N, C-alpha and C positions, 0 to 999 in steps of 0.2 A: 212595493209591502211583501216582506220575505214572511219566510211561515213562523220563524221567532215573535215576529208583532201580532203576527194571527191568535197565536199561542198565550202571549203573555197574558190578555186580560183573564184569561180563564182561571190565574191564581189571583186575580187583583191584583196584580204588578203596578207598578208605578215606579217611575225615577227614581234615582238616589236624589237627595237635597244638598248632602252633609256627607265628609267623608269619617265620621264620627266610627268608632269601634262600637261593636254592635255589643261586646262588654261592657259599653259604656251605661245604656240603656238596662238599667235594671230596679226603677222604681213599677210597685204595684197599682192595685187599686186601692189600697188603703193611703199610702204613703204617697201617690204620684198625683190621685184624682180626689179622692174623698178630703180630706185636709186640706189640698190647698181651695180647695173648694169653699169648706166650710170658711176656712181665716181669710180668704177674700169677701166673703157675706155679711158673716159677720163684723162688720166695721163700723167707721163712722154715723153711718145711718141708725146704725142701733141704738149703740151706747150716747149721741149726743142726739141726735133729730125724730126719734119715735117715739119720745111722749112730745115731743114738740107737732109732730103732723097730728098727732090724736087731740090736741088741743086746737089746732085751728080746726081742722078736718071734721073731728066728733069721730066715735066708733065707727058708725055705716060709713057714710063717706073715705074713712082710713081700711076698712075693708075690703070695699069695693077698689080702691087704687090700688092696693095689694093685690086683689084677686087678680086684677087685669095684667098689674104685672107679672105675676106669677104665672100666669096663662102664655103672657109672650116668653119667657123663658124655660116654660114646658116644650111648648114647640118648639122652640129653638131647639130645648135638648135633646128631641126624640127626632130631627134631621139632622144636628152634629151626627147622632150615637149610625140612624140608617146609613152619613153618607162615610163615619171612619169606619164602619161594619164593612164596608163594600170593597175595603183594598187595604194596604198598606200605607201607615201614617207614619210621617220623617217632621222635623223639626218644624217649627212653624202655625204648627196645630190648627187654627182656625183660618188661616192665609194659605196654609198647603191646601186643605180641603176642597175652598172657593175656588181657589186660581187651578188647580186640576179637573174642576169642574166644569165654572161657569168661564173658564179660559183665561187668557194673561191679562184682560183689561178688567174684567170684573176683579179676579183674584188679588192682581195688583190697585186697583183702589180700591178696595176692602178692604185689602192688607195694609195699606197706610194709614187710613182712617182707623182701622183697630189696633193698628201702632199708635196714633195720638188720642183715643181712647183710653187705653192703657196709663199711658203717660198725666194724661188731664186727670185720669182717677185717681192714679201716684199723689199726684199733687192735691186732691180733695182730703186723702190720710195725711199725709206731712202737715196741711192746716188741722186738721180732727186733730191730728197728736198736740199741734203746738197748743188748739183751747183747750184739751183735757192737762196739759201739763201748767198752766196757769189755773186754770182750775182745782186743781188740785193743792196746788202751792201759793194760794193766792199770798201770804203774809211773807212770807221767804222770796218771792218774786218781784215784792211791788216797787223796789228802787228802780231791779230794772226798768218795768213799766215807767218811771214815772224819769227817767232818762230817755229812752226809745220812743215813747207814746205807742201808737199804734203800730208801728214797726215792730215789735217784738215778737207777734204772732211770726211775723217773715223771719226773724233771726232765727227762732226757735224751731222751726219749718228746714231752715235750708242745714241746718246744723245736721238735723236727725237725717237729711238729706246725702250727705256727706259719709253720714257712719252708713247706714243704709247701701249707699255706691263702694265703700272698701266690702261690706261681705258677701256681695252681690259679686264682686270678683274673683271669690271660693267658689263658684261654681252651684250646678243644682245637688253635690251631695250634703254639701254646709248648708243651703238650703232648706234641704227636706229634714235633716235633723232641725235645724232652726225650729222647722213650721209643727215640730210632733211636740217641743216644750211650748210653743206659744197656742196650741190647738189646746191642752190643758188647760193651761190659765186663763183663755177664753173658757170652757165651761164651767169653772168654777166662778168666773163671774156671772156667768149668765144665769147659771142655778142658784147662785148666791142672792141673783135679783129677785129670782122670782121668788124664792124664800122667804123675801124680805117682805117684796109686795103684799103677799099672804097671810104672813105672822104678824107683821111690826103694826101696832095701831094706830089712833090718832095723836097727834103731836111729836112722830120721829122724825117731820121737817115741816116748814109753814106749806101750807096748803093742801098735805097730805092728810085723810080724813079717814083712810081705813075705808075696810070693806063698808060701804052707804048706797044706799038704791037712791040715793037723792043725787049725791055723785056721781052715779050710772045714767041716769035720765040725764042731767045737765051735759054729760060727757054724748051723747048718742048723735046730735048733731052739730052741725058745725058753727062755729064762733070766728070767722078769719078776721084777722086783726091785721089790717096792716099787708095783708095777699090775699089772692085766690086761688079757684081751684085749679089754674093751669100751675101758678107757680108753683103748690103749692105739692102736685102731683112731679112736676119736674124735679126735686131734691127729694121725694119718694122713690123713685124709680132707680137711682142708684142703688140703692137698698138691696137689691134682687141681683146685681150685675157681675157677679164674682162667679157666675155659675162655668164660664170657659177658661179658670185658671189651669184648670188641670188640660185643656187642650192645648194650653198653649206651652204645655211640659210637654207635646207628645212626642216630641223628639228624647227626653230621656225614658219613656214609658217602656215597661219588658213588652204588654200587649196593647198596644194601643185599643184597638177594635174591641176587646172585651171594659178595660178599663173605665174608658171614658164615658159607654153606657150607663155601668152598672155606678160607678163611684159620682157622678154627677147626681144622677134620679136621689140617689140619697142623701148627696147633702142637699137638694132642695127640698126632697120630703122631711131633713130634721129642719132646716132654719124655717120652711112653713110653721110646723107647729110650735116652735117658738116663738118665730115673730105675733103667729095668733092669741099665743100665752100672754105674752106682754102685753099687747097692746091690749086682750080683756082686762086685765088683773089693774091695768093704769087707766082704764076709763072709770072703773070700780072704789079706786080708792085714792086719787088725785083729782083736784078743782080744775079747770082750765086754764083760769089766769097762773094756774103754778108751772101748766104744763108747757105754754105759750113760753112762758118769759123765762126758766129757769131749764137750758139746753140738759143739764145733769143732773138732772130729779131721780133717777137711776140709780148715782151715786151717794145723793144725797139721804133717801132712804134706806140703803145699805144697813144692815148693824155693821159692816166693816167696812169702809168708805173704802179704804186698799186695795181689796178686792176688785171693785167697781177698777179704779187707778190703774190698777196693772193688766186690767182685762181691757180696759181703753187703749192703753198705751203696748199692748199686747197687740190688740187686734190692729189699728191705724198702722203702727207700723209694718207688721207681717202684711198685711194687705199691700201697704207701699213698695215693699221689698218683691211681692210678687209680681206687681205693675212695673217695677224696673225690671227682671228678670226676663218674665213674662213679654215685657214688650219689646227688650232686645232680640228674645229670638226670633219674634215676627221680621223687628229689621233687620236680622242677618238673613232670615231664609229669603227675603224681599233681595237684598242687596245681592245675592248669589246665582238670582234667576237673572240677574241681569234687565231689568225691566224700567228700575229709574238709574240710568248709568251714574248721576250723578251720588247715589248711596252706595257704587261698589266697593268701598273702601270700608264700609261695615261687616262687610261679609265675610271679614277676617276672623278665623276661628284661631286660641289658645291652640298652642301645641300639645297640652293634653286637656282630654278631654272637650277639644273644640270648643273651650267658652268664649260668650260674645263678649271679650269684653270693650270691645273701641263702640261696638254697639251701646252697652252699658252705658258709656261716656258720655254718647249722646244724649241717654234718655236723661241719666238725672242732666243733662244741661238745660233740655227741654222742660222734663220738670219744674227745674228750679228757675224757666221763666214765668210760669202758672203760676209757682208761690207767691212770686211777688205782688199777684191782683189782692191778693191777702184776707179776699173772703171767700168764706166755706158756700155760704148762700147761693153767691155768682155763679162760684167755678161748677156748682152739681147741676145746673142746668145744660150748661156745657157739657158734661159726662153723659148726659139722658139723652142729648141728639146724636154724638156717636156710635154712644149703644143702642141707642134704636137704629141708625142705619145698618152697622154691623148684624144684630140681628134679623133684620127684614132681610137681609139680603142670603143669610145663611139657610134662612124658610126661601127664599125663592128658589137656592141651589137646589134643594131638596126637593121641591114640586116641581122645577124645569124636567130633572133627571127623575121624577118617576111618572112626568106625562111625557116622556118623549119616545118612551118605548126601547129603551137604549137594552138590548140583551146583557151586557157586562153589566147590569145596576140589579145585584144578588146580595145587597146587605144580609147581615146577616142576622143584624136584631128588628125584628119582626114588628115590634108594638109603633109605629110609626104608620102614619095617614097621609096624603096628598092632601088633604083636606085638611087638618090639621096643620099643616105647613101656609099651606095658604090665608091659613084662617091669622096667621102670626103674622105670616107679611103685611097683610090689612091692619092692623092693628097698631104694628110699628110706624106703617105710612100716616094711619091717620091719628097717631098719637104725636107724631113728630111735628105734622103740622095744628094741629088742636092744642098745643100746652106752645111752642114757642117756635112759630111761623119765621118767625127769621135763622136763627139760628138753625132753623130743619130749612130752608132756601141757600143759607149758606154751607151747610155740611152736603147738601145735593150738589150743590154747585162747584168744590172740591171735587165731590168722584167722577161729574162731568169733566174734570177738568184735567184731572190724572187720566182717567180713562180715554180720552182723546189723544194725551202723550203718549201714553201707551202702547195706542194703536198704530199712530203712525210714524213713531221714534226707535222701539223695541223690535231686534228679533223675534224672525216667527220661533213661537214652543210650538211642539210636539206633546203636548199635556192631554190635548183632546176634549174640545170643547162642545159645550152639553147643546148650545145654539147649532153645532150643524146634525146633529140628529134629528132636532125641531124643526130645521129648516127641511132636511130631507122628509121628515114624514107630510108636514104640509105640502110641500111638494107633489107628493106619491098622490096625495089626498085631491089635489087640483088637477095635477095634469089624468087622473081619471075621468074627473067635470068635464076638460077640455075637449068639444070633439071637432072636430073639424070640417065637419060636416055640414055645421052650424054655423060656420065662417061667413061671414058677407061681405060683399066687396068693398064698401063703406070702411070697414076695418082695416082692411089690406096693408102690410107695412111689410116692408124686407126684410127675410130673415134667410142670412148670404152663407154660402157654403166658396169659400177663397179656397184657389185650386192652388196650390205652389209645391215645388220641389225643394225650396230653401228656405223659408221664408226669413230665416236670421239676413239674408240680404234684399229683401224690399222694406222696410220702416215705414217709407214716404205710403206706398202702397195699403199696409197695412191698417196705419193708423188715417188714412180715406175712407177704406173698408168702414174702421170704426164710429166716424163721423156719417157714414152712408146706412148703417142700420136701424139707426130711429129706435132702440128700445127692441128690435126683434134679435133674433138669434144669427149668432157670427159665430161661425165654425172655421177654424183654419184645418184643411185638405192635403195630407201627401202621401202617394201611392209609393211603393216600394219593390221593385221589381225582384220577384224570384234571382237568386246568382244560380240556383241549379237544384237537382233532386236530392241530393246529399247534403245540401248544406241548410237546411231544414230551420233547424235551431239556431247557427249563424244570423238568421234571415230576422225571428223572430225575435233576437238580441238584439238587430240594429231597429225594430222596430220599437220597439221598450224605452229604446236609446232616444230616438227622436222622438219618441211619445214626453219623454223626461224633459229633454230639452226644448221641446217646443213650448211646455208649461212655464218652462222658465223666460222665456223670451216674451211669452203675452204675462209675467209679473213684473217686466221689468220695461217693457213699456207700458203696461197701465192700460192695455188695452180691455175692452169685457168682451172673453169669447171662448172657445171651448179647441181643442183638438181633434182631432183625427185621423188616426196613422192605416192605410189598409197594407194588405200584402199580396200579390196577384203576379202573374206570367208576363202581363202585358200593361202595357199601361191604359189603355181602354176597359178593360176588366175589372182593373183595379177602380176605377173610375166611375165606373157603373156600381160596382160593390159601395161605392160611399155615396151616392147616390138612391141607392137603396138601404145604407143605415144607418146614415148619419142623424142624430137626432135621436127625438126618444118621442113616444107615442105620436099623436098629433104635433109634435114642436119639431118639425122638419125644415130642412130651408127651401125657401121657394124660390130662392135666386141661387144662380152659379154665375161666377166669376173664371174665366180664362184667361189666361194670355194673349198676346196678339199673334197669330201662329209665324213664324221665320224658321229658315231652314237650320241655321246657325243653331241652334237653339234647342236643345232635346226637351228641355222643360215647357211649360206652357204660359210660359213669362220670360222676360225679357231680363238681364243679370241686371242688379244694381252694386255700386259698393257698398261692400262686408259693415252694418253695423258692431255685430255683436260677432266677434271671431269666435270660431270655435264649437259652436253650440251643436252640434251636431255638422258641419263640411266635411265630405269625405266619405259619411256613412251614408250615402244613398249612387249604390251603381245607375249611374243616366242612361245606360246601356242603349239600343241606336235610336238613332234620331226620328225622332217621330214624323211620318207622313200627311202631308193634308187629306188626304185619303181618310185616316186615323180621326186627325184633330175635327174633320168634318161629322164624320159618326160619334165622338162625344157629344157631339153640340145636337144633334140628332136625338140621341140618348138622354138629352136634357127637357128638350124639347118633348118630346113622346110622354115623358111622367111629368110633363106639366110644368115644368120649372122654367124662368127667365133665365136667359142668358146675357151676359154682359161683358164684353171683349177689353180689358184693360192694356194700355200701351203707354209708353213715354212717363210711368211715373216715378224714373229714377231724377226725373229734372222738377216736381216736383217740392218746392223747399218752402214752409210755412215760415221757418223763423226769415225769409228774405220777405215774403210779404208782409210780415207784421213791421220789417226794418221801411221798406217801402212805404208804407201808412205812417209812420211815424214820419219820415224825412218828406212825407207829404203834407202833412197836416202843419208843419214846421213852417214848408212853403206859403201854403194860404193860396193857393192856385184858384182864380175864382174860376168859378163852373164847373170845379171837379172834385170828387172826393178823396179822387187816389185809390181806390177798391177796385179789384181784381172780377174779373166776370166768371158766373159759371155757366154758359154756351149751352147750349140743347140746340139741336140742328132740325130743321122739318125738313127731309129730302125726300116727301111723296109727292109731290109737284110736278103732276104730269099735264104737259103741255098746258099750266095753267091753271089744270083742277086741283083743288086743295083736298087733299084724305089725310085728315087725322086718324092713321090708324094705328095699330094697340104699342109698335113698337115707339111711335111718337111719341102716345101716353101714358108707357112706361120709363122712357126717358124721363120726361116732363115730371110726372110722377117723381123719382127717385131724384135729379135736380135740387125740387123744392125741400124733398125729406133732407139732404145735404144741406140745403138752405138753411135750414132750421137748427144744426147744431150750433155751440154759441160761435166756435171759431168763425165757419164761413158764413153766419148773421151779422157778423163783425166787419168782416176784412173782405167780404163778398158781395156780391149783385146779380139777379139773375135775368138772364140773357136768352130770349127765342130768336133764333135766325133761320129766312126760309128765301130759298134761289128762286127768283122769278125770272121769265125768262122774255124778255122785251122785242127778241127780232118779231117783224108784222111781215102776214102774210099778202097782199096787196092784193091777190087773185081771190081771199074768202073773204070777204065784208063781214062774216062774223067775227071775225078777229079783233079783238081791243087794241085799242094803242098803247105805248108801254106806258104812261102814265095809269092809265087805266086800270091798268092790270095790278100795276104795285098796288091803287089804293083799294082795288078790289081783295085783293088778299091780305089787307091789311083790317080792312075792315070784318072778314068772316077771322081771322084768326083774335080780334081783339071781340066778336063775338064770340067764342070758343073760350079765350080764357075769364070771362066773365059768369060764364058759367062754370066750370071747372075752379071759379076766385081763386086762380092764382093770377097774378100781374105782375108778369116782369116786362121787362122791357124789347121792347117790336124789331126788328131790323130785318128790311126787306133788302136781298145784294139782286139787283138787278143785273142776268149775265145775258150776250147773245148766242143764242144755238142756232145754228145752223138749221134748217129743217129738212126733213127727209120726209115728206107725206107719205101716210101707208094707209090703207085701206084695211076701216074694222070690218071685221068679222062678223054676222050677226050674231049677237047672243055674247060677242065676248065679256071678259070679265074686265076687259082694260078699264080704267077710270077714264070719262071725257066730260067736256061741261061746253054745250056751245053756244056759250059766249068767250070762248077763248082757243086757240088752234089745234092743228090734225095733231097725230099721232108723232112720238119720237120712236126710234127701237132704243130698247132697256139699256143696251149695252153701251151704244153710242150717249145714251141721256148719262149715265153711273160715272162715264169717263169723265163728262163735264162737271158736274156734279161734284166727285171727290176731288178733282182740281180744284174748283171753287172753293170746299174746305181746305185743302192744303194750303193754301193760298190765304189765306184770309189770318190765320196767326200772325204772319210773317208783319201783313200790314195794321192789325192792332195788338200793341203790347201786352194790351189788360186781359187778354183771352188768357185762362187757366185750360 
């Protein structure tokens, strides 16, 4: 991270999403947010389903439904306002904000769902326009209905879709200019409806009573006819789903951080007052049977039906237009981020104004497919599910940012609360499953599938993920609670520091240790030796390059490890510093892996073929060869710090793929009495003249082998085996010495007993070896091991040579040993 990256958040900087010139972003609060929101909210539900809602659910439940819906959209608006005022917002609206807040996976998933929500909602407006057209011209279109039957609704909607696609090609300026005229037409229609419901008396149309307390009392409570509460609520919720219309046009706004909060909240207030006034007036003036059976009661009651007809046309067509262009903007932004490669062609914008014309074509095509459903009441519940998902995740994004404690979350909009955002999230989740559990499950399934795809297939994006500060916050909290002084031996697990000069040359060893850690800490350690007094800066840069390259290696090999790089004058000094500093708090390595000492090597491990060329080859000055005194001193340092020391050797010969291939071939041959698995061998070498000592090195090796065997690969392809060397030579002069068979049997019994106590059940092999005896007298109080049932002492050096020779020869006799 450089200085520029550190200072960018101070001004709320976010990556540019498009190449759009700044001169194109000229829409203000009124034209860019308030009008699009009003036009999108005042849609098909207002003019064609609001009276039906009152007739089905009654005044009280309708107010309750709309109140819950407005709570959801208000909480979402507050969350969007907080996020949008926390930095610069570019094209893509809600998608852009969520992706730069929750990360690529959540942003891409919600972006796609929000795009589908816009497309589905646009289809409802087209179907609503078609219904309004037929209601306004029943006589003139009667012959068309006879010719096409029920398909006439689809045909009219399809023609409207084609016209709107052409308008969308003209871009945001024409779109906003069209909105201004439509906005005026809508308010004329709404105010005419309100005035007609107040002024007109009984007889204006069938079922209209004018002001009547009897009618009002009749409409207070629900009278569901063919529908239930869930069905009606799922149709009612889209009445308020246009609140993000201005946010969708964030790429065209002059000042998104200011315009989105003020414009959206003002639009919500206006629509809330309008809805409540209309449902109250209809409850007091129109019978419930009429409200249920006549979708266009507002048009029939109005003193000039043409005003309502033009309002219906303006509301439905403008909202469909907004969904087409808003959805296209989202698709364009999603495609440019390359999260879903198949969408990449739709990221191209026009030469003039960067208009998303390819995305408009796809939006119109998908909208046409949904229009083929042909029923408004069937499409509206799907719209509700998509918008519930979008609003719930938007609230979750703001809540997560608020509780993360991220210093960069400093929104200019202060009238929000994390608890309101959490309430909005809970209401959305509850609403989804309470209203349409099947649609809710499908919506969440789509979200999960897209999330998984983006997580595994898309390139890493440097947008900043809110999960990171949340993880940091929780990790810090639990690290403070973790006390290594309270750690019990029965919960011990290996936390390993693997010392390597060049990790890129030791892929087999890296993978082996990754299997060995069993959920413990895994650190790759490298020491850089100082080149001279005047090359300090060069050495520091070398350390940074090595650290960066090691992280790349960890990512490529997919091992679960960290890396540490230290700078020191000598190898021992650097490793000692690493012993003391590696890890964090109580999470420190308890085991160290060194390479087998060899004079030809300057590092602590043998070389093996390079897997990843050029990661940091040549960056490290090997310096003088390590002496055996320094090598032993390093081991002593580790032991003094209570760390287990493990020595690695020959891992360049370990080939997991070959082991897998051999097992497959063996299964095909089906050899009787064999399973084709390799062995993980543990040698018991503390057998002194037959005395069996299960010392700490053996117990550590056995524990490590068992942990290794718990990993998926070794559990499938290997078996655990314990081998012990048994001296079968007899000293005839000593009557206490047992025979060869008795010695083997005795050691086997002792090992079986120990394994039972350890609850580890390996295959046990006793290897009889003839060792020439050299009796020695035991000094009084000697710490040497002795068993009266076995023979006399053997000098340590001679004994070790014989045991080492046996261990070296055994793999040549048994090809299954690892």
